[in-house]
N, CA, C, O and the ligand as a Tripos MOL2 file, in Angstrom:
@<TRIPOS>MOLECULE
protein
  257   255    65     0     0
PROTEIN
NO_CHARGES

@<TRIPOS>ATOM
      1 N          17.9170   66.8430   70.7070 N.3       1 MET1
      2 CA         19.1640   66.7030   71.6470 C.3       1 MET1
      3 C          19.7550   65.3330   71.5660 C.2       1 MET1
      4 O          19.0870   64.3440   71.8650 O.2       1 MET1
      5 N          20.8480   65.2660   71.2140 N.am      2 ALA2
      6 CA         21.5000   63.8810   71.3080 C.3       2 ALA2
      7 C          22.0260   63.5890   72.5700 C.2       2 ALA2
      8 O          22.6310   64.4250   73.2410 O.2       2 ALA2
      9 N          21.8010   62.3270   72.9520 N.am      3 SER3
     10 CA         22.1210   61.8840   74.2920 C.3       3 SER3
     11 C          23.5630   61.4760   74.2080 C.2       3 SER3
     12 O          23.9620   60.7020   73.3380 O.2       3 SER3
     13 N          24.3460   62.0130   75.1310 N.am      4 LYS4
     14 CA         25.7500   61.7260   75.0910 C.3       4 LYS4
     15 C          25.8970   60.3400   75.8670 C.2       4 LYS4
     16 O          25.1240   59.9930   76.7600 O.2       4 LYS4
     17 N          26.9600   59.6060   75.4280 N.am      5 LYS5
     18 CA         27.4700   58.4100   76.1460 C.3       5 LYS5
     19 C          28.1210   58.9030   77.3840 C.2       5 LYS5
     20 O          28.8100   59.9210   77.3290 O.2       5 LYS5
     21 N          27.9670   58.3040   78.4170 N.am      6 PRO6
     22 CA         28.7980   58.7580   79.6860 C.3       6 PRO6
     23 C          30.2500   58.4650   79.4500 C.2       6 PRO6
     24 O          30.7130   57.3880   79.0730 O.2       6 PRO6
     25 N          30.9060   59.5640   79.7230 N.am      7 GLN7
     26 CA         32.4750   59.4010   79.5090 C.3       7 GLN7
     27 C          33.1500   58.7750   80.6390 C.2       7 GLN7
     28 O          32.9640   59.1970   81.7810 O.2       7 GLN7
     29 N          33.9640   57.7410   80.3740 N.am      8 LEU8
     30 CA         34.6060   57.0650   81.4250 C.3       8 LEU8
     31 C          35.9930   57.8630   81.7580 C.2       8 LEU8
     32 O          36.7040   58.3090   80.8580 O.2       8 LEU8
     33 N          36.2510   57.9740   82.9220 N.am      9 SER9
     34 CA         37.5090   58.7040   83.2270 C.3       9 SER9
     35 C          38.5750   57.7140   83.2050 C.2       9 SER9
     36 O          39.7370   58.1010   83.0740 O.2       9 SER9
     37 N          38.2850   56.3940   83.3260 N.am     10 VAL10
     38 CA         39.2500   55.4270   83.2510 C.3      10 VAL10
     39 C          39.6800   55.0150   81.8840 C.2      10 VAL10
     40 O          38.8560   54.7630   81.0050 O.2      10 VAL10
     41 N          40.9440   54.9460   81.7040 N.am     11 LYS11
     42 CA         41.2860   54.5570   80.2880 C.3      11 LYS11
     43 C          41.2580   53.0870   80.2210 C.2      11 LYS11
     44 O          42.0110   52.4130   80.9240 O.2      11 LYS11
     45 N          40.3730   52.5420   79.3590 N.am     12 LEU12
     46 CA         40.2680   51.1220   79.0860 C.3      12 LEU12
     47 C          41.3080   50.5160   78.1560 C.2      12 LEU12
     48 O          41.8220   51.1660   77.2450 O.2      12 LEU12
     49 N          41.5710   49.3670   78.3950 N.am     13 SER13
     50 CA         42.4830   48.6690   77.4850 C.3      13 SER13
     51 C          41.8760   48.5290   76.0620 C.2      13 SER13
     52 O          40.6580   48.4190   75.9170 O.2      13 SER13
     53 N          42.6560   48.5330   75.1150 N.am     14 PRO14
     54 CA         42.0540   48.3270   73.7030 C.3      14 PRO14
     55 C          41.5030   46.9620   73.6240 C.2      14 PRO14
     56 O          40.7300   46.6840   72.7080 O.2      14 PRO14
     57 N          41.8840   45.9690   74.6300 N.am     15 ASP15
     58 CA         41.2390   44.7330   74.4160 C.3      15 ASP15
     59 C          40.0390   44.5140   75.3030 C.2      15 ASP15
     60 O          39.5740   43.3860   75.4600 O.2      15 ASP15
     61 N          39.5370   45.5820   75.8830 N.am     16 PHE16
     62 CA         38.5880   45.4160   76.8750 C.3      16 PHE16
     63 C          37.2480   44.9340   76.2450 C.2      16 PHE16
     64 O          36.4720   44.2680   76.9310 O.2      16 PHE16
     65 N          36.9720   45.2390   75.0120 N.am     17 ASP17
     66 CA         35.7530   44.6780   74.3830 C.3      17 ASP17
     67 C          35.8660   43.1380   74.2970 C.2      17 ASP17
     68 O          34.9500   42.4020   74.6640 O.2      17 ASP17
     69 N          36.9040   42.7410   73.8500 N.am     18 ALA18
     70 CA         37.0570   41.2990   73.7870 C.3      18 ALA18
     71 C          36.9460   40.7220   75.1090 C.2      18 ALA18
     72 O          36.2900   39.6840   75.1950 O.2      18 ALA18
     73 N          37.4390   41.1800   76.0990 N.am     19 TYR19
     74 CA         37.3110   40.7090   77.5120 C.3      19 TYR19
     75 C          35.8660   40.8010   77.9890 C.2      19 TYR19
     76 O          35.3970   39.9200   78.7100 O.2      19 TYR19
     77 N          35.1700   41.8360   77.6020 N.am     20 ALA20
     78 CA         33.8120   42.0580   78.0220 C.3      20 ALA20
     79 C          32.8300   41.1510   77.3990 C.2      20 ALA20
     80 O          31.7460   40.8680   77.9090 O.2      20 ALA20
     81 N          33.2990   40.6750   76.1810 N.am     21 SER21
     82 CA         32.3240   39.7920   75.4100 C.3      21 SER21
     83 C          32.8540   38.3360   75.6800 C.2      21 SER21
     84 O          32.3930   37.3830   75.0510 O.2      21 SER21
     85 N          33.7180   38.2060   76.5180 N.am     22 GLY22
     86 CA         34.0800   36.7520   77.0590 C.3      22 GLY22
     87 C          35.1000   36.0710   76.0140 C.2      22 GLY22
     88 O          35.3810   34.8810   76.1610 O.2      22 GLY22
     89 N          35.6440   36.8080   74.9770 N.am     23 GLU23
     90 CA         36.5270   36.1490   74.0920 C.3      23 GLU23
     91 C          37.8800   36.0300   74.7550 C.2      23 GLU23
     92 O          38.6810   35.1760   74.3760 O.2      23 GLU23
     93 N          38.1520   36.8770   75.7490 N.am     24 MET24
     94 CA         39.6220   36.9350   76.1340 C.3      24 MET24
     95 C          39.5860   36.6510   77.6390 C.2      24 MET24
     96 O          38.6040   36.9590   78.3150 O.2      24 MET24
     97 N          40.6030   36.0960   78.1220 N.am     25 ASP25
     98 CA         40.6360   36.1850   79.6020 C.3      25 ASP25
     99 C          41.4350   37.3420   80.1390 C.2      25 ASP25
    100 O          42.2680   37.9310   79.4500 O.2      25 ASP25
    101 N          41.1500   37.6620   81.4280 N.am     26 ALA26
    102 CA         41.6920   38.7500   82.0330 C.3      26 ALA26
    103 C          43.2010   38.9670   81.9490 C.2      26 ALA26
    104 O          43.7430   40.0670   81.8390 O.2      26 ALA26
    105 N          43.8330   37.7450   82.0160 N.am     27 SER27
    106 CA         45.3240   37.7660   81.9250 C.3      27 SER27
    107 C          45.9060   38.1490   80.4850 C.2      27 SER27
    108 O          47.0520   38.5710   80.3260 O.2      27 SER27
    109 N          44.9280   37.9420   79.3990 N.am     28 GLN28
    110 CA         45.4040   38.3670   78.1290 C.3      28 GLN28
    111 C          45.0610   39.8590   77.6170 C.2      28 GLN28
    112 O          45.2830   40.2770   76.4800 O.2      28 GLN28
    113 N          44.5170   40.5280   78.6060 N.am     29 ILE29
    114 CA         44.1460   41.9150   78.2470 C.3      29 ILE29
    115 C          45.5080   42.7290   78.4100 C.2      29 ILE29
    116 O          46.3100   42.6090   79.3360 O.2      29 ILE29
    117 N          45.5900   43.5240   77.3900 N.am     30 ARG30
    118 CA         46.7820   44.4640   77.5020 C.3      30 ARG30
    119 C          46.5070   45.5690   78.4840 C.2      30 ARG30
    120 O          45.4080   46.1220   78.5280 O.2      30 ARG30
    121 N          47.4050   45.8560   79.1880 N.am     31 CYS31
    122 CA         47.2430   46.9490   80.3570 C.3      31 CYS31
    123 C          47.2180   48.3220   79.5410 C.2      31 CYS31
    124 O          48.0000   48.6200   78.6380 O.2      31 CYS31
    125 N          46.2310   49.0540   80.0020 N.am     32 ALA32
    126 CA         46.1830   50.4270   79.3850 C.3      32 ALA32
    127 C          47.1990   51.3830   79.6900 C.2      32 ALA32
    128 O          47.2710   52.4790   79.1340 O.2      32 ALA32
    129 N          48.0490   50.9400   80.6460 N.am     33 LEU33
    130 CA         49.2010   51.8260   81.0760 C.3      33 LEU33
    131 C          50.4420   51.2910   80.4180 C.2      33 LEU33
    132 O          51.1150   52.0860   79.7610 O.2      33 LEU33
    133 N          50.8050   50.1030   80.5110 N.am     34 CYS34
    134 CA         52.0450   49.6520   80.0480 C.3      34 CYS34
    135 C          51.9460   48.8900   78.7440 C.2      34 CYS34
    136 O          52.9390   48.6300   78.0650 O.2      34 CYS34
    137 N          50.6060   48.5120   78.3910 N.am     35 THR35
    138 CA         50.2360   47.9790   77.1260 C.3      35 THR35
    139 C          50.9150   46.4940   76.9320 C.2      35 THR35
    140 O          51.1880   45.9370   75.8690 O.2      35 THR35
    141 N          51.0770   46.0930   78.0610 N.am     36 ASN36
    142 CA         51.5920   44.4840   78.1160 C.3      36 ASN36
    143 C          50.5910   43.7380   78.6460 C.2      36 ASN36
    144 O          49.7230   44.1830   79.3980 O.2      36 ASN36
    145 N          50.6960   42.4900   78.2360 N.am     37 ALA37
    146 CA         49.6650   41.3970   78.7240 C.3      37 ALA37
    147 C          50.5030   40.1770   79.0180 C.2      37 ALA37
    148 O          51.1080   39.5880   78.1220 O.2      37 ALA37
    149 N          50.5310   39.8200   80.2270 N.am     38 PRO38
    150 CA         49.8580   40.5770   81.4680 C.3      38 PRO38
    151 C          50.5160   41.8130   81.8060 C.2      38 PRO38
    152 O          51.5660   42.1510   81.2600 O.2      38 PRO38
    153 N          49.9880   42.4380   82.6070 N.am     39 CYS39
    154 CA         50.4490   43.8400   82.9770 C.3      39 CYS39
    155 C          51.9020   43.7180   83.6490 C.2      39 CYS39
    156 O          52.1830   42.8590   84.4850 O.2      39 CYS39
    157 N          52.7400   44.6450   83.1950 N.am     40 GLN40
    158 CA         54.1170   44.6310   83.7080 C.3      40 GLN40
    159 C          54.5040   45.9910   84.2280 C.2      40 GLN40
    160 O          55.6500   46.4200   84.0910 O.2      40 GLN40
    161 N          53.5110   46.6910   84.8480 N.am     41 CYS41
    162 CA         53.7050   47.9920   85.3570 C.3      41 CYS41
    163 C          54.6840   47.9350   86.5980 C.2      41 CYS41
    164 O          54.6570   46.9800   87.3750 O.2      41 CYS41
    165 N          55.4200   48.8420   86.7260 N.am     42 PRO42
    166 CA         56.3440   48.9150   87.9690 C.3      42 PRO42
    167 C          55.3240   48.9520   89.1280 C.2      42 PRO42
    168 O          54.1290   49.2150   88.9880 O.2      42 PRO42
    169 N          55.9370   48.6620   90.2720 N.am     43 GLU43
    170 CA         55.0890   48.7500   91.4890 C.3      43 GLU43
    171 C          54.5770   50.0850   91.8090 C.2      43 GLU43
    172 O          55.2960   51.0740   91.6630 O.2      43 GLU43
    173 N          53.3580   50.1660   92.2420 N.am     44 PHE44
    174 CA         52.6760   51.4680   92.4670 C.3      44 PHE44
    175 C          53.5490   52.2740   93.3590 C.2      44 PHE44
    176 O          54.0790   51.7410   94.3340 O.2      44 PHE44
    177 N          53.7400   53.6240   93.0580 N.am     45 GLY45
    178 CA         54.2300   54.4740   93.9460 C.3      45 GLY45
    179 C          55.9270   54.5710   93.7530 C.2      45 GLY45
    180 O          56.6070   55.3550   94.4160 O.2      45 GLY45
    181 N          56.4010   53.7880   92.8950 N.am     46 THR46
    182 CA         57.8000   53.8330   92.6470 C.3      46 THR46
    183 C          57.9910   54.8090   91.6060 C.2      46 THR46
    184 O          57.0960   55.0970   90.8120 O.2      46 THR46
    185 N          59.2540   55.3760   91.5910 N.am     47 PRO47
    186 CA         59.6870   56.3180   90.5000 C.3      47 PRO47
    187 C          59.4130   55.7990   89.1100 C.2      47 PRO47
    188 O          58.9740   56.5440   88.2330 O.2      47 PRO47
    189 N          59.6710   54.5170   88.9070 N.am     48 ASP48
    190 CA         59.3980   53.9170   87.6190 C.3      48 ASP48
    191 C          57.8960   54.1060   87.2850 C.2      48 ASP48
    192 O          57.4870   54.4490   86.1760 O.2      48 ASP48
    193 N          57.1030   53.8400   88.3880 N.am     49 TYR49
    194 CA         55.5800   53.8840   87.9800 C.3      49 TYR49
    195 C          55.2590   55.2880   87.5360 C.2      49 TYR49
    196 O          54.6180   55.4450   86.4970 O.2      49 TYR49
    197 N          55.6510   56.2960   88.2360 N.am     50 PHE50
    198 CA         55.2770   57.6920   87.9310 C.3      50 PHE50
    199 C          55.8210   58.1270   86.6130 C.2      50 PHE50
    200 O          55.2090   58.9040   85.8810 O.2      50 PHE50
    201 N          57.0010   57.6030   86.3190 N.am     51 GLU51
    202 CA         57.5700   57.9400   85.0380 C.3      51 GLU51
    203 C          56.7520   57.2440   83.9030 C.2      51 GLU51
    204 O          56.6680   57.7940   82.8050 O.2      51 GLU51
    205 N          56.1610   56.0720   84.1430 N.am     52 LEU52
    206 CA         55.3600   55.5120   83.1100 C.3      52 LEU52
    207 C          54.1680   56.3280   83.0140 C.2      52 LEU52
    208 O          53.8270   56.7180   81.8970 O.2      52 LEU52
    209 N          53.4570   56.6520   84.0850 N.am     53 ILE53
    210 CA         52.2770   57.4480   84.0220 C.3      53 ILE53
    211 C          52.5550   58.6540   83.3030 C.2      53 ILE53
    212 O          51.7560   59.0160   82.4390 O.2      53 ILE53
    213 N          53.6310   59.3540   83.5580 N.am     54 ASP54
    214 CA         54.0720   60.6270   82.8290 C.3      54 ASP54
    215 C          54.1630   60.3620   81.3060 C.2      54 ASP54
    216 O          53.7110   61.1820   80.5070 O.2      54 ASP54
    217 N          54.7270   59.2590   80.9290 N.am     55 ARG55
    218 CA         55.0470   58.9730   79.6300 C.3      55 ARG55
    219 C          53.6460   58.7990   78.8030 C.2      55 ARG55
    220 O          53.4870   59.2390   77.6640 O.2      55 ARG55
    221 N          52.6810   58.1090   79.5300 N.am     56 ARG56
    222 CA         51.4060   57.8460   78.8710 C.3      56 ARG56
    223 C          50.5840   59.1500   78.7550 C.2      56 ARG56
    224 O          49.8150   59.3470   77.8140 O.2      56 ARG56
    225 N          50.7610   59.9260   79.6400 N.am     57 HIS57
    226 CA         49.8930   61.2340   79.6410 C.3      57 HIS57
    227 C          50.4890   62.3200   78.7720 C.2      57 HIS57
    228 O          49.7560   63.1010   78.1630 O.2      57 HIS57
    229 N          51.7030   62.3760   78.7110 N.am     58 SER58
    230 CA         52.3550   63.4120   77.7750 C.3      58 SER58
    231 C          52.7840   62.6870   76.4040 C.2      58 SER58
    232 O          53.7250   61.8970   76.3220 O.2      58 SER58
    233 N          52.0380   63.0340   75.4530 N.am     59 ARG59
    234 CA         52.3530   62.4200   74.0940 C.3      59 ARG59
    235 C          53.3290   63.3240   73.2450 C.2      59 ARG59
    236 O          53.0850   63.7300   72.1090 O.2      59 ARG59
    237 N          54.3670   63.5520   73.9060 N.am     60 LYS60
    238 CA         55.2600   64.4250   73.0320 C.3      60 LYS60
    239 C          56.0590   63.7010   72.1080 C.2      60 LYS60
    240 O          56.7830   64.2840   71.3000 O.2      60 LYS60
    241 N          55.9700   62.4480   72.1800 N.am     61 GLY61
    242 CA         56.7720   61.5380   71.2540 C.3      61 GLY61
    243 C          58.1830   61.5580   71.3860 C.2      61 GLY61
    244 O          58.8890   62.4640   70.9420 O.2      61 GLY61
    245 N          58.6400   60.4480   72.0650 N.am     62 GLY62
    246 CA         60.0130   60.2670   72.1020 C.3      62 GLY62
    247 C          60.7030   60.8330   73.5310 C.2      62 GLY62
    248 O          61.8140   60.4740   73.9220 O.2      62 GLY62
    249 N          59.9180   61.6890   74.1640 N.am     63 GLY63
    250 CA         60.4070   62.1230   75.3680 C.3      63 GLY63
    251 C          61.4920   63.1030   75.3220 C.2      63 GLY63
    252 O          61.5680   63.8250   74.3280 O.2      63 GLY63
    253 N          62.3210   63.2180   76.2480 N.am     64 ARG64
    254 CA         63.4600   64.1820   76.1550 C.3      64 ARG64
    255 C          64.6530   63.6910   75.6420 C.2      64 ARG64
    256 O          65.6310   64.4310   75.5370 O.2      64 ARG64
    257 ZN         50.4150   47.6190   83.3260 Zn       65 ZN65
@<TRIPOS>BOND
     1     1     2 1
     2     2     3 1
     3     3     4 2
     4     3     5 am
     5     5     6 1
     6     6     7 1
     7     7     8 2
     8     7     9 am
     9     9    10 1
    10    10    11 1
    11    11    12 2
    12    11    13 am
    13    13    14 1
    14    14    15 1
    15    15    16 2
    16    15    17 am
    17    17    18 1
    18    18    19 1
    19    19    20 2
    20    19    21 am
    21    21    22 1
    22    22    23 1
    23    23    24 2
    24    23    25 am
    25    25    26 1
    26    26    27 1
    27    27    28 2
    28    27    29 am
    29    29    30 1
    30    30    31 1
    31    31    32 2
    32    31    33 am
    33    33    34 1
    34    34    35 1
    35    35    36 2
    36    35    37 am
    37    37    38 1
    38    38    39 1
    39    39    40 2
    40    39    41 am
    41    41    42 1
    42    42    43 1
    43    43    44 2
    44    43    45 am
    45    45    46 1
    46    46    47 1
    47    47    48 2
    48    47    49 am
    49    49    50 1
    50    50    51 1
    51    51    52 2
    52    51    53 am
    53    53    54 1
    54    54    55 1
    55    55    56 2
    56    55    57 am
    57    57    58 1
    58    58    59 1
    59    59    60 2
    60    59    61 am
    61    61    62 1
    62    62    63 1
    63    63    64 2
    64    63    65 am
    65    65    66 1
    66    66    67 1
    67    67    68 2
    68    67    69 am
    69    69    70 1
    70    70    71 1
    71    71    72 2
    72    71    73 am
    73    73    74 1
    74    74    75 1
    75    75    76 2
    76    75    77 am
    77    77    78 1
    78    78    79 1
    79    79    80 2
    80    79    81 am
    81    81    82 1
    82    82    83 1
    83    83    84 2
    84    83    85 am
    85    85    86 1
    86    86    87 1
    87    87    88 2
    88    87    89 am
    89    89    90 1
    90    90    91 1
    91    91    92 2
    92    91    93 am
    93    93    94 1
    94    94    95 1
    95    95    96 2
    96    95    97 am
    97    97    98 1
    98    98    99 1
    99    99   100 2
   100    99   101 am
   101   101   102 1
   102   102   103 1
   103   103   104 2
   104   103   105 am
   105   105   106 1
   106   106   107 1
   107   107   108 2
   108   107   109 am
   109   109   110 1
   110   110   111 1
   111   111   112 2
   112   111   113 am
   113   113   114 1
   114   114   115 1
   115   115   116 2
   116   115   117 am
   117   117   118 1
   118   118   119 1
   119   119   120 2
   120   119   121 am
   121   121   122 1
   122   122   123 1
   123   123   124 2
   124   123   125 am
   125   125   126 1
   126   126   127 1
   127   127   128 2
   128   127   129 am
   129   129   130 1
   130   130   131 1
   131   131   132 2
   132   131   133 am
   133   133   134 1
   134   134   135 1
   135   135   136 2
   136   135   137 am
   137   137   138 1
   138   138   139 1
   139   139   140 2
   140   139   141 am
   141   141   142 1
   142   142   143 1
   143   143   144 2
   144   143   145 am
   145   145   146 1
   146   146   147 1
   147   147   148 2
   148   147   149 am
   149   149   150 1
   150   150   151 1
   151   151   152 2
   152   151   153 am
   153   153   154 1
   154   154   155 1
   155   155   156 2
   156   155   157 am
   157   157   158 1
   158   158   159 1
   159   159   160 2
   160   159   161 am
   161   161   162 1
   162   162   163 1
   163   163   164 2
   164   163   165 am
   165   165   166 1
   166   166   167 1
   167   167   168 2
   168   167   169 am
   169   169   170 1
   170   170   171 1
   171   171   172 2
   172   171   173 am
   173   173   174 1
   174   174   175 1
   175   175   176 2
   176   175   177 am
   177   177   178 1
   178   178   179 1
   179   179   180 2
   180   179   181 am
   181   181   182 1
   182   182   183 1
   183   183   184 2
   184   183   185 am
   185   185   186 1
   186   186   187 1
   187   187   188 2
   188   187   189 am
   189   189   190 1
   190   190   191 1
   191   191   192 2
   192   191   193 am
   193   193   194 1
   194   194   195 1
   195   195   196 2
   196   195   197 am
   197   197   198 1
   198   198   199 1
   199   199   200 2
   200   199   201 am
   201   201   202 1
   202   202   203 1
   203   203   204 2
   204   203   205 am
   205   205   206 1
   206   206   207 1
   207   207   208 2
   208   207   209 am
   209   209   210 1
   210   210   211 1
   211   211   212 2
   212   211   213 am
   213   213   214 1
   214   214   215 1
   215   215   216 2
   216   215   217 am
   217   217   218 1
   218   218   219 1
   219   219   220 2
   220   219   221 am
   221   221   222 1
   222   222   223 1
   223   223   224 2
   224   223   225 am
   225   225   226 1
   226   226   227 1
   227   227   228 2
   228   227   229 am
   229   229   230 1
   230   230   231 1
   231   231   232 2
   232   231   233 am
   233   233   234 1
   234   234   235 1
   235   235   236 2
   236   235   237 am
   237   237   238 1
   238   238   239 1
   239   239   240 2
   240   239   241 am
   241   241   242 1
   242   242   243 1
   243   243   244 2
   244   243   245 am
   245   245   246 1
   246   246   247 1
   247   247   248 2
   248   247   249 am
   249   249   250 1
   250   250   251 1
   251   251   252 2
   252   251   253 am
   253   253   254 1
   254   254   255 1
   255   255   256 2
@<TRIPOS>SUBSTRUCTURE
     1 MET1         2 RESIDUE 1 A MET
     2 ALA2         6 RESIDUE 1 A ALA
     3 SER3        10 RESIDUE 1 A SER
     4 LYS4        14 RESIDUE 1 A LYS
     5 LYS5        18 RESIDUE 1 A LYS
     6 PRO6        22 RESIDUE 1 A PRO
     7 GLN7        26 RESIDUE 1 A GLN
     8 LEU8        30 RESIDUE 1 A LEU
     9 SER9        34 RESIDUE 1 A SER
    10 VAL10       38 RESIDUE 1 A VAL
    11 LYS11       42 RESIDUE 1 A LYS
    12 LEU12       46 RESIDUE 1 A LEU
    13 SER13       50 RESIDUE 1 A SER
    14 PRO14       54 RESIDUE 1 A PRO
    15 ASP15       58 RESIDUE 1 A ASP
    16 PHE16       62 RESIDUE 1 A PHE
    17 ASP17       66 RESIDUE 1 A ASP
    18 ALA18       70 RESIDUE 1 A ALA
    19 TYR19       74 RESIDUE 1 A TYR
    20 ALA20       78 RESIDUE 1 A ALA
    21 SER21       82 RESIDUE 1 A SER
    22 GLY22       86 RESIDUE 1 A GLY
    23 GLU23       90 RESIDUE 1 A GLU
    24 MET24       94 RESIDUE 1 A MET
    25 ASP25       98 RESIDUE 1 A ASP
    26 ALA26      102 RESIDUE 1 A ALA
    27 SER27      106 RESIDUE 1 A SER
    28 GLN28      110 RESIDUE 1 A GLN
    29 ILE29      114 RESIDUE 1 A ILE
    30 ARG30      118 RESIDUE 1 A ARG
    31 CYS31      122 RESIDUE 1 A CYS
    32 ALA32      126 RESIDUE 1 A ALA
    33 LEU33      130 RESIDUE 1 A LEU
    34 CYS34      134 RESIDUE 1 A CYS
    35 THR35      138 RESIDUE 1 A THR
    36 ASN36      142 RESIDUE 1 A ASN
    37 ALA37      146 RESIDUE 1 A ALA
    38 PRO38      150 RESIDUE 1 A PRO
    39 CYS39      154 RESIDUE 1 A CYS
    40 GLN40      158 RESIDUE 1 A GLN
    41 CYS41      162 RESIDUE 1 A CYS
    42 PRO42      166 RESIDUE 1 A PRO
    43 GLU43      170 RESIDUE 1 A GLU
    44 PHE44      174 RESIDUE 1 A PHE
    45 GLY45      178 RESIDUE 1 A GLY
    46 THR46      182 RESIDUE 1 A THR
    47 PRO47      186 RESIDUE 1 A PRO
    48 ASP48      190 RESIDUE 1 A ASP
    49 TYR49      194 RESIDUE 1 A TYR
    50 PHE50      198 RESIDUE 1 A PHE
    51 GLU51      202 RESIDUE 1 A GLU
    52 LEU52      206 RESIDUE 1 A LEU
    53 ILE53      210 RESIDUE 1 A ILE
    54 ASP54      214 RESIDUE 1 A ASP
    55 ARG55      218 RESIDUE 1 A ARG
    56 ARG56      222 RESIDUE 1 A ARG
    57 HIS57      226 RESIDUE 1 A HIS
    58 SER58      230 RESIDUE 1 A SER
    59 ARG59      234 RESIDUE 1 A ARG
    60 LYS60      238 RESIDUE 1 A LYS
    61 GLY61      242 RESIDUE 1 A GLY
    62 GLY62      246 RESIDUE 1 A GLY
    63 GLY63      250 RESIDUE 1 A GLY
    64 ARG64      254 RESIDUE 1 A ARG
    65 ZN65       257 GROUP 0 **** ****
């Protein structure tokens, strides 16, 4: 039986490894949501925010 790694429900930034190993400052990490560093997500709860979430979750490519 192969032991599975625990699956994280949180989507980590592609730069998280560098941050975890101390090579990168937290402010340099690209946000997993907006992919900007530092994070430039719209304010939580705003229509822009939900639109961004929507875009990240549905990878239809290009939107409508
Ligand atoms: Zn962000």
